[in-house]
DRENDO-1510 file (C-alpha; in Angstrom, 1 decimal, always signed):
<recs>
REC; n; res; u; v; w
REC; 1; PHE; +10.6; +33.7; -9.4 .
REC; 2; PRO; +13.1; +35.4; -7.2 .
REC; 3; THR; +15.2; +32.6; -5.9 .
REC; 4; HIS; +16.5; +34.8; -2.5 .
REC; 5; ASP; +12.4; +35.4; -2.2 .
REC; 6; PRO; +11.6; +33.3; +1.0 .
REC; 7; ASN; +8.2; +33.8; +0.0 .
REC; 8; ASN; +8.4; +31.3; -2.2 .
REC; 9; GLN; +8.7; +28.8; +0.4 .
REC; 10; ASN; +6.1; +26.5; +0.9 .
REC; 11; ALA; +4.7; +27.6; -2.7 .
REC; 12; LEU; +3.9; +23.9; -3.8 .
REC; 13; PHE; +2.3; +21.4; -1.3 .
REC; 14; GLY; +1.9; +17.8; -1.6 .
REC; 15; MET; +0.3; +14.9; +0.5 .
REC; 16; GLY; +0.2; +11.2; +0.1 .
REC; 17; ASN; +1.8; +8.2; +1.1 .
REC; 18; PRO; +5.1; +8.2; +2.1 .
REC; 19; LEU; +7.2; +4.7; +1.3 .
REC; 20; LEU; +10.2; +3.2; +1.6 .
REC; 21; ASP; +10.7; +1.4; -2.0 .
REC; 22; ILE; +12.6; -2.0; -1.9 .
REC; 23; CYS; +13.7; -2.3; -5.5 .
REC; 24; ALA; +14.9; -5.6; -7.1 .
REC; 25; VAL; +15.5; -7.4; -10.4 .
REC; 26; VAL; +13.9; -10.2; -10.7 .
REC; 27; ASP; +12.6; -13.0; -12.6 .
REC; 28; LYS; +8.9; -14.1; -14.7 .
REC; 29; ASP; +8.7; -17.3; -12.0 .
REC; 30; PHE; +8.8; -14.4; -9.3 .
REC; 31; LEU; +6.2; -12.2; -10.8 .
REC; 32; ASP; +4.2; -15.8; -11.7 .
REC; 33; LYS; +4.4; -16.6; -8.2 .
REC; 34; TYR; +2.2; -13.9; -6.7 .
REC; 35; GLY; +0.2; -13.4; -9.8 .
REC; 36; LEU; +2.2; -10.0; -10.4 .
REC; 37; LYS; +1.8; -8.6; -14.3 .
REC; 38; PRO; +5.0; -6.9; -15.2 .
REC; 39; ASN; +3.7; -3.4; -15.2 .
REC; 40; ASP; +1.6; -2.6; -12.8 .
REC; 41; GLN; +0.9; -0.9; -9.0 .
REC; 42; ILE; -1.3; -2.6; -6.5 .
REC; 43; LEU; -1.9; -3.1; -2.9 .
REC; 44; ALA; -0.8; -5.5; -0.8 .
REC; 45; GLU; -3.2; -8.3; -0.1 .
REC; 46; ASP; -2.8; -11.1; +2.2 .
REC; 47; LYS; -1.1; -13.3; -0.9 .
REC; 48; HIS; +2.0; -11.0; -1.2 .
REC; 49; LYS; +3.2; -11.1; +2.9 .
REC; 50; GLU; +5.7; -13.6; +2.1 .
REC; 51; LEU; +7.0; -11.3; -0.8 .
REC; 52; PHE; +9.1; -8.9; +0.8 .
REC; 53; ASP; +10.6; -11.4; +2.8 .
REC; 54; GLU; +11.7; -13.1; -0.4 .
REC; 55; LEU; +12.5; -10.5; -2.1 .
REC; 56; VAL; +15.3; -9.6; +0.3 .
REC; 57; LYS; +16.3; -13.3; +0.5 .
REC; 58; LYS; +16.4; -14.1; -2.8 .
REC; 59; PHE; +17.6; -11.1; -4.9 .
REC; 60; LYS; +20.0; -8.2; -4.8 .
REC; 61; VAL; +18.0; -5.2; -3.2 .
REC; 62; GLU; +18.5; -1.8; -2.8 .
REC; 63; TYR; +16.6; +0.8; -0.6 .
REC; 64; HIS; +14.7; +4.1; -2.3 .
REC; 65; ALA; +12.7; +6.6; -0.6 .
REC; 66; GLY; +9.9; +6.5; -2.9 .
REC; 67; GLY; +5.6; +7.3; -2.4 .
REC; 68; SER; +4.5; +8.6; -5.3 .
REC; 69; THR; +3.6; +12.2; -4.2 .
REC; 70; GLN; +6.7; +12.2; -2.0 .
REC; 71; ASN; +8.9; +11.3; -5.3 .
REC; 72; SER; +7.2; +14.5; -7.8 .
REC; 73; ILE; +8.1; +17.1; -4.5 .
REC; 74; LYS; +11.1; +16.2; -4.3 .
REC; 75; ILE; +11.8; +16.0; -7.9 .
REC; 76; ALA; +10.1; +19.2; -8.1 .
REC; 77; GLN; +12.3; +21.1; -5.6 .
REC; 78; TRP; +15.7; +19.3; -7.5 .
REC; 79; MET; +14.7; +21.1; -10.1 .
REC; 80; ILE; +14.4; +24.4; -8.8 .
REC; 81; GLN; +17.0; +24.0; -6.2 .
REC; 82; GLU; +17.2; +27.6; -4.6 .
REC; 83; PRO; +15.3; +28.2; -2.6 .
REC; 84; HIS; +15.3; +25.2; -0.3 .
REC; 85; LYS; +11.7; +24.1; +1.0 .
REC; 86; VAL; +9.4; +25.6; -2.0 .
REC; 87; ALA; +7.9; +22.0; -1.5 .
REC; 88; THR; +6.3; +21.3; +1.3 .
REC; 89; PHE; +5.0; +17.4; +1.8 .
REC; 90; PHE; +2.3; +16.0; +4.6 .
REC; 91; GLY; +1.9; +12.1; +5.1 .
REC; 92; CYS; +2.1; +9.4; +7.8 .
REC; 93; ILE; +5.3; +7.1; +9.2 .
REC; 94; GLY; +6.2; +5.0; +11.6 .
REC; 95; THR; +8.5; +5.4; +14.4 .
REC; 96; ASP; +11.1; +3.0; +13.0 .
REC; 97; LYS; +14.4; +2.8; +10.9 .
REC; 98; PHE; +12.7; +2.8; +7.6 .
REC; 99; GLY; +10.7; +6.4; +9.1 .
REC; 100; GLU; +13.7; +7.6; +10.3 .
REC; 101; ILE; +15.4; +7.2; +6.2 .
REC; 102; LEU; +12.5; +8.9; +5.0 .
REC; 103; LYS; +12.8; +12.0; +7.3 .
REC; 104; LYS; +16.8; +11.9; +6.6 .
REC; 105; LYS; +16.0; +11.6; +2.3 .
REC; 106; ALA; +13.6; +14.1; +2.6 .
REC; 107; GLU; +15.8; +16.7; +4.6 .
REC; 108; GLU; +18.5; +15.7; +1.9 .
REC; 109; ALA; +16.3; +16.7; -0.8 .
REC; 110; HIS; +15.4; +20.3; +1.0 .
REC; 111; VAL; +12.2; +19.3; +1.1 .
REC; 112; ASP; +9.5; +20.8; +3.7 .
REC; 113; ALA; +8.3; +17.5; +4.8 .
REC; 114; HIS; +6.0; +17.1; +8.0 .
REC; 115; TYR; +5.2; +13.8; +9.2 .
REC; 116; TYR; +2.2; +12.8; +11.1 .
REC; 117; GLU; +4.0; +10.0; +13.2 .
REC; 118; GLN; +2.7; +7.4; +14.7 .
REC; 119; GLU; +3.3; +3.9; +17.0 .
REC; 120; GLU; +0.6; +1.4; +15.9 .
REC; 121; GLU; +2.2; +0.6; +12.6 .
REC; 122; PRO; +5.4; +0.6; +10.7 .
REC; 123; THR; +6.7; +3.0; +8.2 .
REC; 124; GLY; +5.3; +1.7; +4.5 .
REC; 125; THR; +7.2; -0.1; +2.1 .
REC; 126; CYS; +6.3; -0.6; -1.9 .
REC; 127; ALA; +8.5; -4.0; -3.4 .
REC; 128; ALA; +9.7; -2.8; -7.1 .
REC; 129; CYS; +10.0; -5.9; -8.6 .
REC; 130; ILE; +11.7; -4.6; -12.1 .
REC; 131; THR; +11.7; -6.8; -15.2 .
REC; 132; GLY; +13.6; -5.2; -18.2 .
REC; 133; ASP; +11.9; -1.7; -18.5 .
REC; 134; ASN; +8.9; -3.2; -16.6 .
REC; 135; ARG; +8.2; -2.1; -12.8 .
REC; 136; SER; +5.4; -4.2; -11.4 .
REC; 137; LEU; +4.8; -2.2; -8.4 .
REC; 138; VAL; +3.3; -3.5; -4.6 .
REC; 139; ALA; +3.0; -1.6; -2.0 .
REC; 140; ASN; +2.0; -2.3; +2.0 .
REC; 141; LEU; +1.0; +1.1; +2.9 .
REC; 142; ALA; +0.9; +0.2; +6.7 .
REC; 143; ALA; +1.4; +3.8; +8.4 .
REC; 144; ALA; +1.2; +5.7; +5.1 .
REC; 145; ASN; -2.9; +4.2; +5.6 .
REC; 146; CYS; -3.0; +6.1; +9.1 .
REC; 147; TYR; -3.0; +9.9; +8.0 .
REC; 148; LYS; -5.4; +11.7; +10.0 .
REC; 149; LYS; -7.0; +14.9; +8.7 .
REC; 150; GLU; -8.1; +16.1; +12.9 .
REC; 151; LYS; -4.9; +14.7; +14.2 .
REC; 152; HIS; -2.4; +16.2; +11.1 .
REC; 153; LEU; -4.0; +18.6; +8.4 .
REC; 154; ASP; -6.7; +20.7; +10.5 .
REC; 155; LEU; -3.4; +21.7; +13.2 .
REC; 156; GLU; -3.1; +25.1; +13.2 .
REC; 157; GLY; +0.7; +25.3; +12.0 .
REC; 158; ASN; -0.3; +22.5; +9.6 .
REC; 159; TRP; -3.0; +24.2; +7.7 .
REC; 160; ALA; -0.7; +27.3; +7.8 .
REC; 161; LEU; +1.5; +25.7; +5.0 .
REC; 162; VAL; -1.3; +24.6; +3.3 .
REC; 163; GLU; -2.5; +27.8; +3.0 .
REC; 164; LYS; +0.7; +29.2; +2.1 .
REC; 165; ALA; +1.0; +27.1; -1.1 .
REC; 166; LYS; +0.4; +28.2; -4.3 .
REC; 167; ILE; +0.2; +24.6; -6.2 .
REC; 168; TYR; -1.2; +21.9; -5.0 .
REC; 169; TYR; -0.3; +17.9; -6.0 .
REC; 170; ILE; -1.8; +14.7; -4.8 .
REC; 171; ALA; -1.4; +11.7; -6.3 .
REC; 172; GLY; -4.7; +9.4; -6.7 .
REC; 173; PHE; -3.4; +6.8; -4.5 .
REC; 174; PHE; -3.9; +8.9; -1.4 .
REC; 175; LEU; -7.7; +8.5; -2.4 .
REC; 176; THR; -7.3; +5.0; -0.5 .
REC; 177; VAL; -6.2; +6.7; +2.5 .
REC; 178; SER; -7.9; +9.9; +3.7 .
REC; 179; PRO; -10.8; +11.1; +0.7 .
REC; 180; GLU; -11.6; +13.9; +3.6 .
REC; 181; SER; -7.9; +15.4; +3.5 .
REC; 182; ILE; -7.8; +15.7; -0.6 .
REC; 183; LEU; -11.4; +17.0; -0.2 .
REC; 184; LYS; -10.3; +19.8; +2.4 .
REC; 185; VAL; -7.4; +21.0; +0.5 .
REC; 186; ALA; -9.4; +20.5; -3.2 .
REC; 187; LYS; -12.0; +23.1; -1.6 .
REC; 188; HIS; -9.1; +25.5; -0.7 .
REC; 189; ALA; -7.3; +26.0; -3.9 .
REC; 190; SER; -10.6; +26.2; -5.6 .
REC; 191; GLU; -12.2; +29.2; -3.4 .
REC; 192; HIS; -8.6; +30.8; -3.5 .
REC; 193; ASN; -8.2; +30.4; -7.3 .
REC; 194; LYS; -5.0; +28.2; -6.7 .
REC; 195; VAL; -4.2; +25.6; -8.8 .
REC; 196; PHE; -5.3; +21.6; -7.7 .
REC; 197; ALA; -3.8; +18.8; -9.4 .
REC; 198; LEU; -4.4; +15.1; -9.5 .
REC; 199; ASN; -2.7; +12.5; -10.5 .
REC; 200; LEU; -5.1; +8.8; -12.0 .
REC; 201; SER; -2.1; +6.9; -10.7 .
REC; 202; ALA; -3.3; +3.4; -11.1 .
REC; 203; PRO; -6.0; +1.3; -12.7 .
REC; 204; PHE; -7.0; +0.3; -9.2 .
REC; 205; ILE; -7.6; +3.5; -8.1 .
REC; 206; SER; -10.4; +4.5; -11.0 .
REC; 207; GLN; -11.4; +1.1; -10.7 .
REC; 208; PHE; -12.5; +0.4; -6.8 .
REC; 209; TYR; -12.4; +4.3; -5.6 .
REC; 210; LYS; -14.0; +6.1; -8.5 .
REC; 211; LYS; -16.5; +7.5; -6.3 .
REC; 212; PRO; -14.5; +9.4; -4.2 .
REC; 213; MET; -12.3; +10.3; -7.6 .
REC; 214; MET; -15.1; +11.6; -9.1 .
REC; 215; GLU; -16.0; +13.8; -5.7 .
REC; 216; VAL; -12.5; +15.1; -6.0 .
REC; 217; MET; -12.6; +15.9; -9.8 .
REC; 218; PRO; -14.9; +19.1; -9.5 .
REC; 219; TYR; -12.2; +20.6; -8.4 .
REC; 220; VAL; -9.3; +19.5; -10.2 .
REC; 221; ASP; -7.3; +22.2; -12.5 .
REC; 222; ILE; -4.9; +19.5; -13.9 .
REC; 223; LEU; -5.3; +15.7; -14.1 .
REC; 224; PHE; -2.2; +13.7; -14.9 .
REC; 225; GLY; -2.4; +10.1; -15.8 .
REC; 226; ASN; -0.3; +7.1; -18.1 .
REC; 227; GLU; -1.7; +4.8; -21.0 .
REC; 228; THR; -2.9; +2.2; -18.6 .
REC; 229; VAL; -5.5; +4.5; -17.8 .
REC; 230; THR; -8.8; +3.5; -19.0 .
REC; 231; LEU; -10.8; +5.2; -16.6 .
REC; 232; PHE; -14.0; +7.1; -17.9 .
REC; 233; ASP; -14.4; +5.0; -20.7 .
REC; 234; PRO; -13.3; +1.3; -20.4 .
REC; 235; GLN; -15.0; +0.9; -24.3 .
REC; 236; THR; -12.5; +3.1; -25.9 .
REC; 237; GLU; -8.6; +2.7; -26.0 .
REC; 238; ASP; -8.1; +5.8; -27.2 .
REC; 239; ILE; -6.4; +7.7; -24.9 .
REC; 240; GLU; -7.1; +11.0; -26.7 .
REC; 241; GLU; -10.7; +10.3; -26.7 .
REC; 242; ILE; -10.5; +9.8; -22.8 .
REC; 243; ALA; -8.1; +12.5; -22.2 .
REC; 244; LYS; -11.2; +14.9; -24.0 .
REC; 245; LYS; -13.7; +13.1; -21.9 .
REC; 246; ALA; -12.1; +13.5; -18.5 .
REC; 247; GLN; -11.2; +17.7; -19.3 .
REC; 248; SER; -15.0; +17.9; -19.9 .
REC; 249; LEU; -16.0; +16.5; -16.5 .
REC; 250; SER; -18.0; +19.4; -14.6 .
REC; 251; LYS; -15.8; +22.2; -13.1 .
REC; 252; GLU; -16.3; +24.1; -9.6 .
REC; 253; ASN; -13.5; +27.0; -10.5 .
REC; 254; LYS; -14.8; +28.5; -13.8 .
REC; 255; LYS; -11.7; +31.3; -13.4 .
REC; 256; ARG; -9.2; +28.4; -14.9 .
REC; 257; GLN; -9.9; +25.7; -17.5 .
REC; 258; ARG; -9.0; +22.2; -16.6 .
REC; 259; ILE; -5.8; +20.4; -18.3 .
REC; 260; VAL; -5.7; +16.8; -18.7 .
REC; 261; VAL; -1.8; +15.7; -19.3 .
REC; 262; PHE; -1.9; +11.5; -20.3 .
REC; 263; THR; +1.8; +10.0; -20.6 .
REC; 264; GLN; +2.2; +7.0; -22.7 .
REC; 265; GLY; +5.7; +5.9; -21.7 .
REC; 266; LYS; +8.0; +6.3; -24.5 .
REC; 267; ASP; +5.2; +7.3; -26.9 .
REC; 268; GLY; +4.2; +11.2; -26.8 .
REC; 269; THR; +2.9; +13.0; -24.2 .
REC; 270; ILE; -1.1; +14.0; -25.1 .
REC; 271; VAL; -2.3; +17.6; -23.5 .
REC; 272; THR; -5.8; +18.8; -24.1 .
REC; 273; LYS; -6.8; +22.1; -23.0 .
REC; 274; GLY; -9.9; +23.9; -24.1 .
REC; 275; ASP; -11.2; +21.7; -27.2 .
REC; 276; LYS; -7.5; +20.7; -28.9 .
REC; 277; ALA; -5.9; +17.5; -27.9 .
REC; 278; MET; -1.8; +18.1; -28.7 .
REC; 279; THR; +1.3; +15.8; -28.5 .
REC; 280; PHE; +4.5; +16.4; -27.2 .
REC; 281; PRO; +7.4; +13.6; -27.9 .
REC; 282; VAL; +9.4; +12.7; -25.1 .
REC; 283; LEU; +13.3; +13.0; -25.3 .
REC; 284; GLU; +14.9; +10.0; -27.4 .
REC; 285; ILE; +16.9; +7.5; -25.5 .
REC; 286; ASP; +18.5; +4.2; -26.2 .
REC; 287; GLN; +16.9; +0.9; -25.1 .
REC; 288; SER; +20.2; +0.4; -23.3 .
REC; 289; GLU; +20.4; +3.3; -21.4 .
REC; 290; ILE; +17.0; +2.7; -19.3 .
REC; 291; VAL; +18.2; +1.1; -16.3 .
REC; 292; ASP; +14.5; +1.2; -14.8 .
REC; 293; THR; +11.5; +3.0; -15.6 .
REC; 294; ASN; +10.3; +3.0; -11.3 .
REC; 295; GLY; +9.6; +6.3; -10.9 .
REC; 296; ALA; +9.3; +7.7; -14.6 .
REC; 297; GLY; +5.7; +9.4; -14.1 .
REC; 298; ASP; +6.1; +11.1; -11.1 .
REC; 299; ALA; +9.4; +12.2; -11.8 .
REC; 300; PHE; +7.4; +14.0; -15.3 .
REC; 301; VAL; +4.6; +15.2; -12.7 .
REC; 302; GLY; +7.5; +16.8; -10.2 .
REC; 303; GLY; +9.4; +18.5; -13.3 .
REC; 304; PHE; +6.0; +20.1; -14.5 .
REC; 305; LEU; +5.4; +21.3; -11.2 .
REC; 306; SER; +8.5; +22.8; -10.9 .
REC; 307; GLN; +8.0; +25.2; -13.6 .
REC; 308; LEU; +4.6; +25.5; -12.7 .
REC; 309; VAL; +5.6; +27.1; -9.7 .
REC; 310; GLN; +7.6; +29.8; -11.7 .
REC; 311; GLU; +4.6; +30.7; -13.3 .
REC; 312; ARG; +6.4; +29.0; -17.0 .
REC; 313; SER; +4.2; +28.1; -20.0 .
REC; 314; LEU; +2.5; +24.6; -20.4 .
REC; 315; GLU; +4.7; +24.0; -23.5 .
REC; 316; GLN; +8.0; +24.6; -20.7 .
REC; 317; CYS; +6.4; +22.8; -18.0 .
REC; 318; ILE; +6.1; +19.5; -20.4 .
REC; 319; ARG; +9.8; +20.1; -21.7 .
REC; 320; ALA; +11.0; +19.8; -17.8 .
REC; 321; GLY; +8.4; +16.6; -17.3 .
REC; 322; HIS; +10.3; +15.0; -20.2 .
REC; 323; TYR; +13.7; +15.8; -18.8 .
REC; 324; ALA; +13.3; +14.9; -15.8 .
REC; 325; ALA; +11.7; +11.6; -16.3 .
REC; 326; ASN; +14.7; +11.1; -18.7 .
REC; 327; VAL; +17.5; +11.7; -16.2 .
REC; 328; VAL; +15.4; +9.2; -13.8 .
REC; 329; ILE; +14.9; +6.2; -15.6 .
REC; 330; ARG; +18.5; +6.0; -16.3 .
REC; 331; ARG; +19.2; +5.6; -12.7 .
REC; 332; ALA; +17.9; +2.9; -9.6 .
REC; 333; GLY; +14.7; +4.2; -8.4 .
REC; 334; CYS; +13.3; +7.7; -8.4 .
REC; 335; THR; +16.7; +9.1; -7.7 .
REC; 336; PHE; +18.5; +11.9; -9.3 .
REC; 337; PRO; +22.1; +13.7; -9.4 .
REC; 338; GLU; +23.2; +16.7; -7.5 .
REC; 339; LYS; +22.1; +19.4; -10.1 .
REC; 340; PRO; +19.7; +19.2; -12.9 .
REC; 341; ASP; +20.8; +20.6; -16.7 .
REC; 342; PHE; +17.3; +21.5; -17.6 .
REC; 343; HIS; +17.3; +24.9; -19.6 .
</recs>
């Protein structure tokens, strides 16, 4: 992976919901008032409309560029460092202050972001309600929900960037927005023997968006998930069994075996490849050093992808994922220091 080779630009492609995270440490009363679980990811409903205002009025908030896929893509670029713009990102924002912040932050992260900008809806936000080392995320997609395949992905210049990539990553969250965009990218990857990765993202995706998810599944080479995902079999709590089931679902491109990677917070990461499941321990961290776990899963994926693009081994990908997650949980939001220290 020669760092000065411009051919490596746009080798990694991501598409998803660009959101601005509004983060605050809250109390249990606040969670209860809005019916939030301490550790969850949901879409905002009518009953959450006031939540965003109250969060800003009542608690000390910080604003961080967020959105699951965008976080992972940024972390991957940060781990790679040079050349800039190895990573491409597509998503929809509004023509407003929050949209400008997201553009600026993507540029600072050296990600080649191409946003579809529309004026009907404001840029999406995500309330990150932190209690201890839990985080409850409430996403108000707004503009992010307005991504349109024919208005953006299909445009010649944009599709050329998709074709340039070798590795594709989309979080399951985007299934609620534009399953047709995901399928177009996934089929392209499969037909050209490139790597397509998907994240199960959150319980509500596999509960309520199972149909579009299963339509994409035959094209998935790498499936990410976390310990909250009891998707394929509500009867079993055994995450290793679930990983094996996901592994065995049918697959279009037979040249690549599907790899399933499930993180479990502080417990080891489970990886199935072929008929064997392996567990990789995460890096030790003292409870007192954890600032917040918001973005830890995204960071893991970003670290993993950074090595995958460079054609490193599966073990190396997982090590990098654990490293990146370990960095992010020591900081507020999905943020990172100037340079990584990963060897």
